[in-house]
C-alpha positions as CSV (number, residue, x, y, z in Angstrom):
1,M,40.9,-25.9,-70.1
2,E,39.6,-22.5,-71.2
3,A,36.2,-24.0,-72.0
4,T,36.0,-25.5,-68.5
5,V,36.8,-22.2,-66.8
6,S,34.4,-20.4,-69.1
7,R,31.6,-22.8,-68.2
8,S,32.3,-22.5,-64.5
9,L,32.2,-18.7,-64.6
10,G,28.8,-18.9,-66.4
11,K,27.2,-21.2,-63.9
12,P,24.6,-19.6,-61.7
13,G,25.5,-19.4,-58.0
14,L,26.6,-17.2,-55.2
15,A,29.9,-16.2,-56.9
16,S,28.1,-15.1,-60.1
17,D,25.4,-13.2,-58.1
18,L,28.1,-11.3,-56.1
19,R,29.8,-10.4,-59.4
20,A,26.5,-9.1,-60.7
21,V,26.0,-7.0,-57.6
22,W,29.5,-5.6,-57.8
23,A,29.1,-4.7,-61.4
24,V,26.0,-2.7,-60.6
25,V,27.8,-1.1,-57.6
26,R,30.7,0.0,-59.9
27,R,28.3,1.3,-62.5
28,E,26.3,3.4,-60.1
29,W,29.3,4.8,-58.3
30,T,30.9,5.8,-61.7
31,I,27.7,7.6,-62.6
32,F,27.6,9.3,-59.2
33,V,31.2,10.7,-59.3
34,R,30.8,11.8,-63.0
35,Y,28.3,14.5,-61.9
36,P,29.9,16.8,-59.4
37,S,26.7,18.7,-58.8
38,W,25.3,15.6,-57.0
39,I,28.3,15.8,-54.6
40,I,27.8,19.5,-54.0
41,A,24.2,18.7,-53.0
42,L,25.6,16.7,-50.1
43,F,27.0,19.9,-48.6
44,I,23.9,22.1,-49.3
45,W,20.9,20.0,-48.3
46,P,22.1,19.2,-44.8
47,L,21.9,23.0,-44.1
48,I,18.9,24.0,-46.1
49,F,16.2,21.6,-44.9
50,P,16.9,21.8,-41.1
51,M,17.3,25.6,-41.2
52,M,13.7,26.3,-41.9
53,Y,12.7,24.5,-38.7
54,I,15.6,26.0,-36.7
55,L,14.7,29.5,-37.8
56,T,11.0,28.9,-37.2
57,A,11.8,27.7,-33.6
58,R,13.8,30.9,-33.0
59,A,11.0,33.1,-34.5
60,L,8.4,31.5,-32.2
61,S,10.5,31.5,-29.1
62,G,9.8,35.1,-28.3
63,P,12.1,38.1,-28.0
64,D,13.9,36.8,-25.0
65,G,14.0,33.2,-26.3
66,S,12.0,31.9,-23.3
67,G,10.0,29.6,-25.7
68,L,13.1,27.6,-26.3
69,Q,13.4,26.8,-22.6
70,V,9.8,25.5,-22.7
71,F,10.7,23.4,-25.7
72,L,13.7,21.9,-24.0
73,Q,11.8,21.1,-20.9
74,T,9.0,19.4,-23.0
75,T,11.5,17.3,-25.1
76,G,14.0,16.6,-22.4
77,A,16.7,17.7,-24.9
78,T,19.9,19.6,-23.9
79,E,19.7,22.0,-27.0
80,Y,17.1,22.4,-29.6
81,I,19.2,22.5,-32.8
82,G,20.6,19.0,-32.3
83,Y,17.1,17.8,-31.5
84,I,15.8,19.1,-34.8
85,I,18.8,17.9,-36.8
86,A,18.4,14.3,-35.7
87,G,14.8,14.2,-36.8
88,T,15.3,16.0,-40.1
89,T,18.3,13.9,-41.0
90,V,16.3,10.7,-40.6
91,W,13.5,12.2,-42.7
92,M,15.9,13.2,-45.5
93,W,17.5,9.7,-45.4
94,Q,14.1,8.0,-45.9
95,N,13.1,10.5,-48.5
96,I,16.3,10.1,-50.6
97,V,16.0,6.3,-50.5
98,L,12.4,6.4,-51.7
99,W,13.4,8.6,-54.7
100,D,16.7,6.9,-55.4
101,V,16.4,3.2,-54.7
102,G,12.6,3.3,-55.1
103,F,12.9,4.5,-58.6
104,A,16.0,2.5,-59.5
105,L,14.3,0.0,-61.9
106,R,12.2,2.7,-63.4
107,Q,15.3,4.7,-64.3
108,E,16.8,1.6,-65.9
109,Q,13.6,1.3,-67.9
110,M,13.7,4.9,-69.1
111,R,17.3,4.5,-70.1
112,G,16.4,1.5,-72.2
113,T,18.7,-0.9,-70.4
114,L,16.3,-2.7,-68.1
115,E,14.8,-5.1,-70.7
116,S,18.2,-6.3,-72.1
117,N,19.6,-6.8,-68.5
118,W,16.4,-8.6,-67.6
119,L,17.0,-11.1,-70.4
120,S,20.5,-12.0,-69.1
121,P,21.0,-15.0,-66.8
122,T,21.5,-12.8,-63.8
123,W,20.0,-12.7,-60.3
124,R,17.6,-9.9,-61.0
125,F,17.4,-8.7,-57.4
126,S,21.1,-7.8,-57.8
127,Y,20.1,-4.7,-59.7
128,L,18.5,-3.3,-56.6
129,L,21.2,-4.5,-54.2
130,G,23.9,-3.0,-56.4
131,H,22.1,0.3,-56.5
132,T,21.9,0.3,-52.7
133,G,25.7,0.2,-52.2
134,P,26.7,3.6,-53.5
135,Q,23.6,5.1,-52.1
136,L,24.6,3.9,-48.6
137,V,28.0,5.4,-49.0
138,S,26.6,8.7,-50.1
139,M,24.1,8.7,-47.2
140,F,26.8,8.1,-44.6
141,M,28.8,11.0,-46.2
142,F,25.6,13.0,-45.9
143,V,25.3,12.3,-42.2
144,A,29.0,13.1,-41.6
145,I,28.8,16.4,-43.4
146,T,25.6,17.3,-41.5
147,A,27.4,16.7,-38.2
148,L,30.5,18.7,-39.4
149,E,28.6,21.6,-40.7
150,F,26.3,22.1,-37.7
151,G,29.3,21.5,-35.3
152,L,31.3,24.3,-37.0
153,L,28.5,26.8,-37.7
154,F,26.2,26.3,-34.7
155,G,28.4,24.7,-32.1
156,V,26.3,21.5,-31.9
157,R,28.2,18.9,-29.8
158,L,27.5,15.2,-29.3
159,N,27.2,14.2,-25.7
160,G,27.0,10.6,-26.6
161,S,29.0,8.0,-28.5
162,P,29.4,8.1,-32.3
163,W,29.4,4.3,-32.2
164,M,26.0,4.2,-30.6
165,I,24.7,6.5,-33.4
166,A,26.3,4.3,-36.0
167,L,24.7,1.3,-34.3
168,M,21.2,2.8,-34.6
169,M,21.8,3.7,-38.2
170,L,23.1,0.2,-39.1
171,A,20.1,-1.4,-37.4
172,A,17.7,0.8,-39.4
173,I,19.2,-0.1,-42.8
174,P,17.0,-3.1,-43.4
175,A,13.8,-1.1,-42.6
176,I,14.8,2.0,-44.6
177,Y,16.0,0.1,-47.7
178,G,13.4,-2.7,-47.5
179,L,10.7,0.0,-47.9
180,G,12.7,1.3,-50.9
181,F,12.8,-2.2,-52.5
182,A,9.1,-2.5,-52.1
183,F,8.6,0.8,-53.8
184,A,11.0,-0.1,-56.6
185,S,9.0,-3.2,-57.3
186,L,5.7,-1.4,-57.4
187,V,7.0,1.4,-59.6
188,I,8.0,-0.9,-62.4
189,T,4.3,-2.0,-62.6
190,M,2.6,1.3,-61.9
191,K,5.2,3.4,-63.7
192,E,4.6,6.4,-61.4
193,A,4.6,6.4,-57.6
194,N,5.1,10.0,-56.7
195,A,1.9,10.1,-54.7
196,F,3.1,7.1,-52.6
197,V,6.4,8.8,-51.9
198,F,4.6,12.0,-50.8
199,L,2.4,9.9,-48.5
200,V,5.2,8.0,-46.8
201,R,7.4,11.0,-46.2
202,G,4.3,13.0,-45.0
203,L,3.6,10.2,-42.5
204,V,7.2,10.3,-41.2
205,M,7.1,14.1,-41.0
206,I,3.8,14.3,-39.0
207,F,3.7,11.1,-37.0
208,C,7.4,10.4,-36.2
209,G,8.1,13.8,-34.5
210,I,11.0,15.0,-36.6
211,T,10.9,18.4,-34.8
212,F,8.7,17.7,-31.8
213,P,8.1,14.9,-29.2
214,I,5.3,12.5,-30.2
215,S,3.9,12.9,-26.7
216,L,2.3,16.1,-27.9
217,L,0.3,14.1,-30.5
218,P,-3.3,12.9,-29.8
219,G,-3.6,9.4,-28.6
220,W,-4.6,7.8,-31.9
221,M,-1.7,9.5,-33.7
222,Q,0.8,8.2,-31.1
223,G,-0.7,4.7,-31.9
224,V,0.1,5.2,-35.6
225,A,3.6,6.4,-34.8
226,K,4.4,3.1,-33.0
227,F,3.9,1.3,-36.4
228,L,6.5,3.5,-38.1
229,P,10.2,2.4,-37.7
230,Q,11.4,6.0,-38.2
231,T,9.8,6.8,-34.9
232,Y,12.2,4.5,-33.0
233,L,15.1,5.5,-35.2
234,I,14.7,9.2,-34.5
235,H,14.2,8.6,-30.7
236,G,17.2,6.3,-30.6
237,I,19.5,8.6,-32.4
238,R,18.6,11.5,-30.2
239,A,19.2,9.3,-27.1
240,A,22.5,8.0,-28.5
241,A,23.8,11.5,-29.6
242,F,22.7,13.8,-26.8
243,T,22.0,11.7,-23.6
244,N,24.9,9.2,-23.9
245,A,22.5,6.3,-23.9
246,S,24.1,2.8,-23.7
247,I,23.0,-0.3,-25.6
248,P,20.6,-1.5,-22.8
249,E,19.0,1.9,-22.8
250,L,18.7,1.8,-26.6
251,L,17.1,-1.7,-26.7
252,P,13.5,-0.3,-26.6
253,D,14.3,1.4,-29.9
254,L,16.7,-1.2,-31.4
255,I,14.4,-4.2,-31.0
256,P,11.4,-2.7,-32.9
257,I,13.7,-1.3,-35.6
258,L,15.2,-4.8,-36.2
259,L,11.7,-6.4,-36.3
260,F,10.5,-3.8,-38.8
261,G,13.7,-4.3,-40.8
262,A,13.0,-8.1,-41.0
263,F,9.4,-7.4,-42.1
264,W,10.2,-4.7,-44.8
265,L,13.1,-6.7,-46.2
266,A,10.9,-9.8,-46.6
267,F,8.0,-7.7,-48.0
268,G,10.3,-5.8,-50.4
269,Y,11.8,-9.1,-51.7
270,L,8.4,-10.7,-52.0
271,A,7.1,-7.7,-53.9
272,F,10.0,-7.9,-56.2
273,V,9.3,-11.6,-56.9
274,W,5.7,-10.8,-57.5
275,M,6.6,-8.1,-59.9
276,E,9.1,-10.3,-61.8
277,R,6.4,-13.0,-62.3
278,R,3.8,-10.5,-63.4
279,A,6.2,-8.9,-65.8
280,R,6.7,-12.3,-67.6
281,T,3.0,-12.5,-68.4
282,T,2.2,-8.8,-69.0
283,G,5.4,-7.6,-70.7
284,A,5.6,-4.7,-68.2
285,I,9.4,-4.6,-68.4
286,G,9.2,-3.4,-72.0
287,Q,6.5,-0.9,-71.5
288,Y,7.7,2.7,-71.2
């Protein structure tokens, strides 16, 4: 009887794949909570990064603050701090995913555990999926802390529904993390992808309007912005948070985000499969 149960547990299938994903989730969450300084960072970075843009806006608004009124008229926002926070939060989300999920396999390789795990009869994509779980939890904690801190310190109030904000974020998960999967697959081959991370986060910062409306960009730059899912996510979150937009009003942002998500998830998985096949012939997994 024991032999039968043991053989059934060892068979590849959905149940064994889910167990592998859960094992990686538990490991990553254990590592996360063992280092309190990482948790402290969730309270510090939501304030530090947006503050440089908020203080710059105040400095450039003039002694009487008249420049802020021009900014509000141009953006259609009700207040400039919330407008900036929405954009910078999306930027930080994508940036963290690129560094965290994007370098997940490389970290395993540097720890010396990737090669032995790769030889086990496990669905190898589970290593990336499992790494994503705790990262998602920490990211939603990050967003909640951001809203709490700016609500208490600056009096920022949401005019819209938190459920619509959550809907926009959930819709963006495939696009944000699909890009991270693609990066993770390329890093294991190239060993270093800092330049690519800087490129992507620079594109988001410049073309997606994290602190200004993209209508101020030249025409060709607005065309580039339309091919970046973060553009629609930032616009949709601002609409959901500060103009009380409903689902029909959010559809022009939701539909492109979902389409980009399908593309980047497929691309990320195909890049992983390509990397896996290449690693079998080149021995890239065992190369430091």
